[in-house]
Structure formats: C-alpha cells, structure tokens
C-alpha positions, 0 to 999 in steps of 0.5 A: 449262584453269585460269587458272594453266595459261593464264598459264604457257603464255602466258609460255612462248609470248610470251618476249620480252614476258615478258622485257621486262616482267621486266626493267622490274620488275627495273630499277625495284626495283633502282633503289629498293633500290640507292638505299637501299643507296648512301645507307647506303654513304655513311653507312658511309663517312662514319662510317668517315672521321669515326672515322678523322679523330677518331682522327687528331685525338685522336692528334695532340692526345695527341702535342701534349699530351705536347709541350706538357707537355714544352715547358711543363715546360721553359719553366717550368724556364727561367722558374724558373731565370731567376727564381731570379736575382732572389734571395731574396724572403722575409726572416725577422727577429726580431719586435722588429726595427723595420721602419722602420729596415730600410726606411730604412737597409737594416740590421738591429739585432735578433738571434735564435738561429742554431739557428732556421735548423736548426729551420726546415730540420728542419721540414715547411715547404712554403711556402719554399725555400733557407734562408740565415742571415745577420748584417748590420751597418752599420760604419765600415771603419777601414782604408779610412775609409768606411762599408759594410754587412758581411753574413756568410753561410754556405752554404744550409741544405737543407730536410731533407724536400725533399732537396738543391737547387742554391743560389741563392748560392754560399757565401763561403769563409772568408778571402775577401770579395765586394765591392759595386760602389760599394765596389770602384769607390771603393777601386779594388779588384781580384780577388785583392787583399789587404785588411784589415777590422776587423783581419782580412785577406781576399782579394777573391774577387768584384767585383759589378756595379752593382745599384742597391740597398744591395748596391752598398755591401755586403761579404759574408764568411763567417758565422762570421767576421762573427759573430766580427768583429761580436761576434755569436757564435751569433746572426743577424739574419735568415734569407733564403728563397725562396717556393714557387709558392703560389697565393692569398695567399702571404705569409699562408700563409708567415707562418702556417706559419713562426709555428707553427715559429719563434714570435717572428719576423716575415716580410717579402716583397720584393713586386716580386720575388715578383710578378715570379716569380709572373707569370712562372710564370703566363705560362709555364703560360698559354702552354703551356695556350693552345698545347694549347687551340689544338691542340684547337680546330684539331682540332675545327674540322677534324672539324667541316669534315669532318662538314659536307663529308660531310653536304653530299655525302650531302644532294646524293646523297639529293636526286638519288636523291629525283628519279631513283628516282621518275622511273625507277619511273614510266618502268618502270610506263609501260613495263610498261603499254605491254607489257601493252597490246601483249600485249592487242592481240596476244591479242584473237582468243585472248581472244574464243575464251576468252570464247566457250568460257565464260571469264568477264570476271573470269577474263580479268582474273585471267589478265593480273593473275596474269601481272603478279604473277608477273613482279613477284614474280620481278623484285622478288627479282632487283631486290633482289639486283641493287640491293644489289650495285650499291649496295655496288659504287658506294658504294665498300665492299668486300663482306665480312661486316662490310660486310653487317652494317653495311649491314643494321644500320639498318632502311631497307635491310632494310625495302626489301629485305623489302618489294620482293618484296611491292611489286613484284607490286602495282607490276606489277599496277597498271601492267597493270590498265588493259590487263587491264581493257580485255581483260576487258570486250571483247565476244567477239562483236565480237572474233570478228566482227572476226576 
C-alpha cells in the first residue's frame, strides 16, 4: 500500500483530527491575509476620505475665491468712490508757471491754449482720468469789496478711448456760481440769491461747507463766462486730472506720458491726496488677499489634521495587527502540533504494524508530513479566501469590482494571498515535525511488545 493511499485513508478514518487541523491552518492563514486586507482597506478609506476632503476644501476655496473677488471688487469700488471725493490730484500747468507763486498764493498766472485739453482727451493716455480745464485768477470783487479767487470750469472732458465716466465735479451751469465757505459766510449769501460779479449777474447755486483750503475763498463759474470776464478767451491756466492706480513712481510715469503729448507743460501731484488714494486701494487689495489666504490656510490645516488623524488610526491598527497575528500563528502552530502528537499516540500500534511489515522510518515520517502538507494546502487556500472577505467586511468597504481592483493594486495583499497556499503546507509540516519524528523513530518491537 502506497504512502499517499495510507494518508487518504487515515484522513477519512480520523475525520475529527483532520477537521480540527484544517480549521487551525485556515484560522492562521485567514488572520494573516485578513490583517493585510484590513490594513489595505484602511488605506483605501483614508485615500477616499482625504480625496473627498481635498475636493471639499478646493470647492470651498473656489467659492471663497469668487466671494473674495466679488467682495474685493466691491471694496475696491467703494474705496475708489470714496477716494474720488478727495478730488483731482494732478495739475497740468504751463512750463513757464512759477510754482512758488502757485504754492504761496494758490493762483496761476501763465496760460496755455484751451485746445490742449481736447488734444489730451484724443490721445491714448493711460495714466490719468477725468480731465477738467480751468482758469483761475485772484480778483478784487468790486461789487462786494472783497478779494476772491475766481475759477472758471466746464464739464469734464472724457478721454475718448476709455469711454464716458461719471464726473468728479458737476459742471457749473452758465449764469450760476458756486461759493466757498468764507465768502458766503462773510457776505451772508444764500442759495438762489442774485449777485453781480465784474458787472455780470449770477444766481448762487451752491454754498460749499468749510474745507480749510483756498476753496473757502473761491467762486466757481462757467469756464466760457470766466474767460470772458477775465479777458482770457480760448486760453486756460491749468488742466485738473485724476491719476490712475499706477504702481511704482506714478508721477514720473504721468510726466513722461504727458510730456510726449503736451510739450511745454509741467505736471504737479497733490501728494497727500495721491498717497491717501494709493494706500486705500492697496489696503482694499490686501484685505481681500488676506481673506483668501486665511481660507486657504484653514483648508490646508483641516486637511493636515485629517491626514494626521487617519495616520494615527492606521498606525494603531498596524501595531495591533503586528501583535495579534504572530500570537494567533503561534497558537495555531501549537494546536496543530498538539493534534499531531495526539494522532501519533493514537496510532502507536498501527505504526508498529506498518514498521513490522516493512515500512521504513522515512516512510512513516513522510506519512505524517504529507498529511500535514495536504491540510496546509487546503487550509491555506480556504484561509486566503476567508481572510480577504473578512478584511473587506470589517474594513468598511462594499464588495465591488472597484474594491477588488484597489485591494489588489498594491503588492502586499496580492503577495500574501499568492504565498498563503505555499506557506501554509510548510507551516503545518513544521508544526507536525516533532510528533512525526517521534513516530518515525519508535522501535516497532517495543511498540508491539507494549501492545
């Protein structure tokens, strides 16, 4: 009778021992494969959670970017509108104008052609907006016996390539005047009063509040009427303008551009107003940028916390697996060895008879090891299948084609499953080695004599 046939008959005859041994191997391999599958399931869940969190953060940041852009634009528009109230901050005057006289007296004496403003408006200038031509002269108001500054202005001249913009100042209608605080306070003027100026009657249209500048002693009238009264037809003293939101050395850029269009002129920047405007615009932009950066930083911190939390969970589980799996393997090995030893004790007489009829010690050893190997092979395959299913189930993943693909896309789980049917027979054979060796070395005479 061959060793293989003896093995099969022994397995059939002692079913309980066979089933218990097979169960031990299955449990050991299932624990090993299940642990690897569970760890991989955790990795997949972590990847999914972090991916969803990243998408959520990116979506929130995108929404925030839109909100910040809209809020920033609204804030900048609001600041721009508030800054427009500061008035014109660029003054274009003839190059021959004595700037000391301008700064000391607040008046202009030199003139330039009124056509300059139309030439500037028709150009491709980009550094200034809101062109306002004017004539300015300090005069004795003979009808009221006080000195005032008469300023003639007309409606703003739009820069052609930029389209129409809301004017900073409303044009003074012909036949009317706007009166500064000191003048109307001293003269007791009221709106709609009729007053004569240099022999021409005007209606008081607006009374300015106190501004603490030369505006308080200024009277504004229509440009054409001022030119006629002051004998300055077709000429102007200055062009008022508003600088754009340029970066860098703004006044140098403005001077360079205007010099190329209006040679023989000089450009003066009202520094305090320009600086206030630039700082306000920068603050509005910084506020919007900081809000977005704060949102991005908060998103990254949330993602970092989630990543750290998931890593800690994975590390704890990996540490637990690293302790439990070896203990289970050792326990199963001891149990298989115990079952094999019990099987040897039960078969002492059978072994003696087999040895007596000519079976060698090596054949007896092979009898037990082949049985252990078959149990290991069957248990290895069964344990691998059970381990994968348990790992997926307890890993919180739904069985699907995508789940299987992601489980096996890394080498750890696949390698463990492939090696399980190969390692399990060796595991079972090693656990059964000592009892098999004891059985093979028993002297058949002693065994039969004992019987």
